[in-house]
TIROTI-563389 format. One line per field, with one value per residue: residue number from 1; residue in three letters; x, y, z of N, C-alpha, C in turn. Coordinates in pm, 1 decimal. Last residue first. Example, Ala and Ser with C-alpha at 12.3 -4.5 7.8 and 13.67 -1.06 7.14 Angstrom:
<sites>
k	2	1
r	SER	ALA
n.X	1285.0	1319.0
n.Y	-225.0	-569.0
n.Z	708.0	780.0
ca.X	1367.0	1230.0
ca.Y	-106.0	-450.0
ca.Z	714.0	780.0
c.X	1290.0	1320.0
c.Y	3.0	-330.0
c.Z	787.0	780.0
</sites>
This chain:
<sites>
k	140	139	138	137	136	135	134	133	132	131	130	129	128	127	126	125	124	123	122	121	120	119	118	117	116	115	114	113	112	111	110	109	108	107	106	105	104	103	102	101	100	99	98	97	96	95	94	93	92	91	90	89	88	87	86	85	84	83	82	81	80	79	78	77	76	75	74	73	72	71	70	69	68	67	66	65	64	63	62	61	60	59	58	57	56	55	54	53	52	51	50	49	48	47	46	45	44	43	42	41	40	39	38	37	36	35	34	33	32	31	30	29	28	27	26	25	24	23	22	21	20	19	18	17	16	15	14	13	12	11	10	9	8	7	6	5	4	3	2	1
r	UNK	UNK	UNK	UNK	UNK	UNK	UNK	UNK	UNK	UNK	UNK	UNK	UNK	UNK	UNK	UNK	UNK	UNK	UNK	UNK	UNK	UNK	UNK	UNK	UNK	UNK	UNK	UNK	UNK	UNK	UNK	UNK	UNK	UNK	UNK	UNK	UNK	UNK	UNK	UNK	UNK	UNK	UNK	UNK	UNK	UNK	UNK	UNK	UNK	UNK	UNK	UNK	UNK	UNK	UNK	UNK	UNK	UNK	UNK	UNK	UNK	UNK	UNK	UNK	UNK	UNK	UNK	UNK	UNK	UNK	UNK	UNK	UNK	UNK	UNK	UNK	UNK	UNK	UNK	UNK	UNK	UNK	UNK	UNK	UNK	UNK	UNK	UNK	UNK	UNK	UNK	UNK	UNK	UNK	UNK	UNK	UNK	UNK	UNK	UNK	UNK	UNK	UNK	UNK	UNK	UNK	UNK	UNK	UNK	UNK	UNK	UNK	UNK	UNK	UNK	UNK	UNK	UNK	UNK	UNK	UNK	UNK	UNK	UNK	UNK	UNK	UNK	UNK	UNK	UNK	UNK	UNK	UNK	UNK	UNK	UNK	UNK	UNK	UNK	UNK
n.X	-547.6	-587.0	-343.0	-335.9	-226.9	-25.0	-85.8	-119.0	150.9	249.7	148.3	316.4	564.7	559.0	366.4	211.8	169.0	140.1	346.0	381.8	670.8	778.9	768.2	735.4	593.9	345.5	238.5	105.7	321.7	483.1	487.1	782.5	1006.1	1020.2	851.2	568.6	231.9	-21.0	-121.3	-292.9	-162.2	-201.8	-51.3	-12.8	-1.8	13.5	344.2	594.8	918.8	1180.9	1485.0	1682.8	1765.8	1829.7	1648.1	1294.1	1063.5	875.6	1068.0	1094.5	926.8	740.3	440.9	420.0	308.1	328.0	157.6	82.0	5.7	-62.2	80.6	371.9	495.2	828.3	1098.8	1354.2	1703.5	1819.0	1995.1	2239.2	2212.9	2068.7	2215.1	2267.3	2057.3	1795.1	1495.8	1163.4	1011.9	704.4	439.9	212.8	-7.3	65.1	58.4	-215.7	-248.0	-61.2	80.4	297.8	498.7	479.9	493.2	697.3	748.3	557.7	590.2	905.4	976.9	1200.3	1308.3	1374.8	1501.2	1315.5	1223.6	894.5	664.2	388.4	131.3	185.6	535.5	854.8	1198.4	1467.7	1686.9	1884.0	1780.0	1503.6	1461.8	1559.3	1384.8	1139.0	1131.9	862.5	705.9	452.5	231.1	115.5	-147.9	-207.9
n.Y	1407.7	1131.0	911.1	554.1	371.4	305.9	290.6	19.7	-58.0	71.2	-64.2	-283.2	-171.4	-123.0	-328.4	-159.3	-168.2	-83.7	-115.4	-68.2	45.9	47.7	110.1	330.4	205.2	282.4	459.6	694.7	785.1	1033.5	1024.0	895.4	902.4	802.3	910.0	885.0	1008.1	962.3	670.9	474.9	296.9	44.5	-100.3	-401.6	-581.0	-851.3	-919.9	-696.8	-728.2	-728.4	-648.0	-859.8	-1010.2	-1279.5	-1435.1	-1440.2	-1447.0	-1258.1	-1051.3	-708.8	-516.4	-277.6	-219.0	-61.9	63.9	136.2	325.4	246.7	362.7	274.5	259.8	324.1	127.0	2.3	-158.3	-327.7	-402.7	-746.7	-915.7	-930.4	-756.8	-750.1	-646.6	-367.6	-206.5	-193.3	-361.2	-439.4	-756.4	-902.2	-969.4	-997.3	-1136.2	-1252.6	-1032.3	-1002.5	-1236.8	-1207.6	-883.4	-716.9	-830.9	-1103.1	-1151.8	-1132.9	-1395.3	-1571.6	-1608.1	-1476.3	-1266.1	-1157.2	-829.0	-575.4	-267.8	-22.7	271.0	413.5	648.3	776.8	717.7	791.5	869.9	885.1	969.3	742.2	632.3	604.8	590.2	586.9	355.3	166.6	193.3	101.3	-117.3	-203.1	-466.3	-467.6	-633.1	-567.6	-617.3	-632.0
n.Z	-4046.0	-3837.2	-3723.2	-3691.1	-3412.2	-3241.4	-2975.8	-2930.0	-2935.5	-2711.0	-2490.0	-2487.6	-2437.1	-2164.2	-1956.5	-1686.5	-1328.2	-996.4	-723.5	-396.1	-221.9	124.3	399.4	671.7	974.7	1227.2	1420.0	1190.7	919.0	724.5	373.6	214.8	-22.7	-275.1	-452.6	-645.0	-663.9	-571.6	-379.3	-138.2	117.3	355.6	625.1	808.1	1012.3	956.9	1076.9	1101.8	962.8	1216.3	1376.3	1573.2	1793.2	1806.5	1934.4	1966.2	2118.9	1888.7	1662.2	1686.9	1428.0	1241.4	1062.0	736.6	424.0	91.1	-155.6	-482.0	-804.9	-1150.0	-1394.4	-1571.4	-1824.3	-1862.4	-2001.6	-1835.7	-1866.8	-1861.7	-1618.1	-1500.0	-1280.2	-1043.4	-837.6	-867.4	-775.4	-859.5	-910.6	-831.9	-851.7	-977.9	-904.0	-646.0	-553.4	-317.1	-149.3	-99.2	64.7	278.3	342.5	314.3	485.4	480.7	198.8	19.6	-62.7	-156.8	-434.8	-550.4	-832.9	-1090.3	-1135.2	-1360.5	-1391.9	-1576.2	-1697.5	-1729.5	-1814.3	-1628.3	-1548.4	-1206.1	-1146.0	-975.9	-903.1	-904.6	-641.1	-447.7	-177.1	-188.6	-342.6	-164.3	51.1	-56.4	-335.3	-518.6	-684.7	-927.1	-1127.2	-1456.9	-1698.1	-2041.0
ca.X	-521.0	-633.9	-418.3	-304.7	-345.4	3.9	-49.9	-237.1	59.3	298.5	91.2	172.6	540.0	544.9	484.9	200.5	225.3	74.2	322.6	324.7	555.4	799.8	845.8	728.2	704.8	398.7	265.2	117.8	192.9	482.8	439.6	640.1	983.8	1095.7	986.3	657.7	372.9	-7.9	-55.9	-277.7	-203.5	-183.3	-135.2	1.3	4.8	-116.1	228.1	496.5	780.6	1117.3	1346.4	1666.0	1721.4	1917.1	1769.7	1413.8	1157.0	882.9	970.6	1169.0	958.2	855.4	516.0	392.6	362.3	308.5	260.1	31.6	107.6	-101.2	-63.9	312.4	419.0	688.8	1022.0	1223.5	1593.2	1809.4	1860.9	2218.7	2295.1	2001.7	2175.8	2360.3	2183.0	1896.4	1631.1	1254.0	1063.6	846.2	507.6	338.6	-25.0	40.7	188.7	-147.1	-329.1	-52.4	-23.3	172.0	487.4	479.6	370.6	650.1	860.2	555.8	463.2	821.0	971.6	1085.5	1344.4	1270.4	1544.4	1355.0	1303.1	1021.4	728.4	531.2	149.8	105.8	393.2	767.7	1055.4	1404.3	1577.2	1920.3	1922.4	1570.1	1418.1	1624.5	1525.3	1154.3	1176.5	974.8	747.0	596.2	246.4	209.6	-74.5	-184.5
ca.Y	1552.8	1201.5	1032.2	679.1	410.9	296.1	422.3	103.9	-111.3	113.2	65.1	-305.2	-222.6	-9.6	-317.7	-244.5	-114.9	-151.6	-40.4	-164.2	71.8	53.1	-4.9	315.1	265.6	202.3	319.6	648.4	732.3	945.8	1093.2	892.1	967.2	734.3	965.8	809.3	1013.8	1010.5	801.0	512.3	433.9	75.1	13.2	-327.3	-438.8	-797.1	-954.3	-764.2	-681.7	-784.8	-613.3	-795.3	-871.6	-1192.1	-1402.3	-1423.7	-1557.7	-1319.8	-1158.5	-833.0	-552.9	-367.6	-209.7	-169.5	90.4	27.2	318.0	236.7	347.7	322.5	276.2	319.4	248.5	-14.7	-33.2	-339.9	-320.9	-615.5	-890.6	-1018.4	-716.5	-792.6	-787.4	-466.0	-208.6	-113.0	-371.2	-351.1	-646.7	-868.0	-1043.3	-934.8	-1052.8	-1341.5	-1086.1	-903.6	-1214.1	-1317.7	-983.4	-675.6	-685.2	-1037.4	-1179.8	-1008.1	-1308.6	-1539.9	-1558.6	-1586.6	-1293.3	-1239.4	-963.8	-648.4	-406.9	-86.6	156.0	397.1	526.7	778.5	772.8	724.2	892.6	845.3	972.3	860.0	614.6	655.6	588.3	690.3	486.0	182.6	228.6	240.9	-90.8	-109.7	-414.1	-459.2	-570.3	-633.2	-540.0	-706.9
ca.Z	-4043.3	-3957.1	-3689.2	-3761.7	-3489.2	-3384.4	-3026.1	-2929.8	-3036.6	-2841.9	-2524.8	-2499.6	-2572.3	-2255.3	-2042.2	-1804.8	-1452.8	-1106.6	-846.3	-489.2	-307.2	-20.0	351.9	526.9	900.8	1117.8	1457.2	1329.6	964.0	841.9	492.8	242.8	107.3	-169.9	-451.7	-556.5	-700.4	-708.9	-395.5	-278.4	89.3	214.8	588.9	683.4	1048.0	996.2	994.1	1187.4	949.3	1097.4	1346.6	1443.6	1812.9	1728.3	2009.1	1883.2	2132.3	2021.2	1686.5	1709.2	1565.2	1251.6	1186.7	832.0	557.3	186.4	-50.3	-345.3	-700.2	-1017.1	-1395.3	-1438.3	-1796.1	-1821.3	-2000.5	-1899.6	-1816.4	-1927.0	-1668.6	-1614.6	-1393.9	-1164.8	-829.5	-918.2	-700.9	-928.7	-853.2	-904.6	-769.6	-984.6	-1010.3	-687.2	-672.5	-430.1	-189.4	-184.0	-55.1	182.0	361.9	251.7	466.7	611.7	273.6	79.2	-24.2	-14.2	-383.1	-505.2	-689.1	-1049.7	-1093.3	-1289.1	-1389.6	-1451.6	-1739.2	-1658.9	-1863.8	-1661.2	-1682.3	-1307.9	-1124.1	-1085.9	-872.9	-963.9	-735.5	-580.5	-209.9	-110.4	-393.4	-294.3	71.0	-17.5	-198.7	-522.2	-554.7	-901.6	-996.3	-1367.4	-1598.1	-1919.2
c.X	-589.1	-607.1	-458.3	-396.5	-315.8	-115.9	-26.9	-208.7	-67.3	206.1	129.6	102.3	391.4	515.8	460.8	325.0	191.6	124.0	252.0	284.8	510.9	669.9	876.7	819.5	686.5	511.6	317.0	142.4	209.9	339.5	433.5	608.5	834.3	1073.0	1074.4	796.9	453.9	136.7	-44.5	-218.0	-184.4	-241.0	-101.4	-100.1	10.2	-115.1	99.3	373.7	688.6	978.3	1301.4	1517.3	1713.0	1880.5	1858.3	1532.9	1283.3	977.8	985.8	1066.4	1038.1	880.3	629.7	474.3	331.6	381.8	224.1	151.6	38.2	9.4	-111.7	162.5	350.9	625.7	877.1	1153.4	1466.3	1693.5	1856.3	2080.4	2273.6	2080.2	2112.0	2317.0	2270.4	2026.1	1725.7	1388.7	1159.2	881.7	659.3	411.4	107.0	27.2	174.3	-12.5	-260.9	-127.2	-18.3	55.7	348.6	461.0	366.7	525.8	815.8	667.7	464.4	696.7	880.4	1091.7	1219.2	1316.5	1444.6	1409.2	1363.0	1092.4	866.2	574.1	295.6	117.4	315.4	623.4	976.3	1255.2	1526.3	1810.7	1948.7	1717.1	1491.0	1586.5	1597.9	1300.5	1189.1	1010.6	868.0	619.4	393.0	202.5	13.5	-104.9
c.Y	1620.9	1349.8	1100.6	792.2	544.8	333.7	421.9	240.3	-26.9	61.7	106.5	-177.4	-251.4	-56.3	-207.7	-223.1	-208.9	-85.5	-130.4	-83.1	-55.6	79.7	4.0	201.3	239.1	278.8	229.1	498.0	682.0	908.6	993.1	971.0	979.9	790.8	902.4	870.9	934.1	1024.3	835.2	653.5	463.1	213.4	47.0	-215.0	-347.4	-649.6	-893.5	-793.1	-763.8	-724.5	-674.0	-768.5	-791.5	-1043.5	-1304.2	-1385.9	-1545.6	-1439.5	-1216.5	-942.0	-681.8	-396.7	-311.2	-144.2	-30.7	64.1	203.8	231.3	342.1	290.1	332.3	348.0	230.0	122.0	-65.1	-205.7	-341.8	-535.1	-752.5	-1000.2	-803.3	-761.7	-837.7	-611.1	-327.6	-102.0	-280.1	-352.9	-567.5	-770.2	-1025.2	-1025.2	-997.6	-1264.5	-1178.3	-955.8	-1116.2	-1290.7	-1085.8	-771.1	-646.5	-886.4	-1109.7	-1026.4	-1181.7	-1445.4	-1520.7	-1531.3	-1412.3	-1265.4	-1035.3	-790.3	-480.3	-226.4	95.0	273.7	522.8	643.7	778.9	797.0	813.1	865.4	934.9	854.2	747.3	634.5	653.9	702.2	598.6	316.6	244.8	280.4	58.3	-76.9	-323.8	-400.9	-582.1	-562.2	-630.1	-620.5
c.Z	-4156.2	-3941.9	-3819.3	-3719.8	-3557.9	-3472.0	-3176.6	-2992.5	-3044.2	-2951.9	-2665.5	-2543.7	-2594.4	-2397.5	-2144.7	-1889.7	-1567.2	-1233.7	-946.0	-611.8	-378.5	-93.1	202.3	483.0	752.0	1048.9	1345.2	1338.8	1106.9	879.7	608.1	368.9	130.6	-31.0	-344.4	-567.2	-599.3	-754.4	-543.6	-288.4	-59.4	185.4	443.9	670.4	925.7	1031.4	1049.3	1101.6	1039.5	1084.6	1214.6	1421.3	1682.7	1737.0	1935.1	1969.7	2049.1	2020.1	1827.6	1739.6	1570.2	1398.4	1180.8	958.7	644.0	315.0	42.7	-251.4	-564.7	-917.0	-1260.9	-1450.4	-1661.4	-1802.0	-1966.2	-1890.5	-1900.1	-1868.1	-1734.9	-1677.2	-1517.1	-1290.3	-957.9	-913.9	-739.9	-849.3	-930.6	-834.5	-856.0	-874.4	-1005.9	-786.7	-726.7	-561.2	-309.6	-231.9	-150.4	52.8	249.4	276.1	417.9	598.9	408.9	165.1	47.7	30.3	-234.9	-438.5	-661.9	-899.3	-1044.8	-1261.4	-1301.5	-1477.8	-1613.7	-1711.9	-1800.2	-1718.3	-1725.3	-1442.2	-1228.9	-1045.5	-998.5	-934.9	-787.8	-684.0	-344.4	-147.2	-320.9	-357.7	-62.4	-5.7	-172.6	-377.9	-576.4	-762.4	-958.6	-1233.7	-1513.9	-1821.9
</sites>
């Protein structure tokens, strides 16, 4: 069974370790609601996200989970102040998502026209799922 995990670009830039498909990583995974990332990735893709990766203390009560990275997609979108807003805070602009499959994630994405890097959608499987497959004896 695979999981879809959101990894914030800013968390990777701050203190994340790079990863690639095939790597086994140990992450604190926090459950997310189906619409938490809808403005960034669109409603359909947001419904697929199972967890977000957290390594800045918010998940201290959750033990790390070992997962094997299957695939990585960079997520870029445009940010702007919503019409009529008075707080002048930039938010993701729905419908501006650009998804870019990549072979490695290090928190620093190649600049794209008119959009900013937001994070990664990572497809992974629990490492324990793989351990059962690896238990097949090798004939020598």
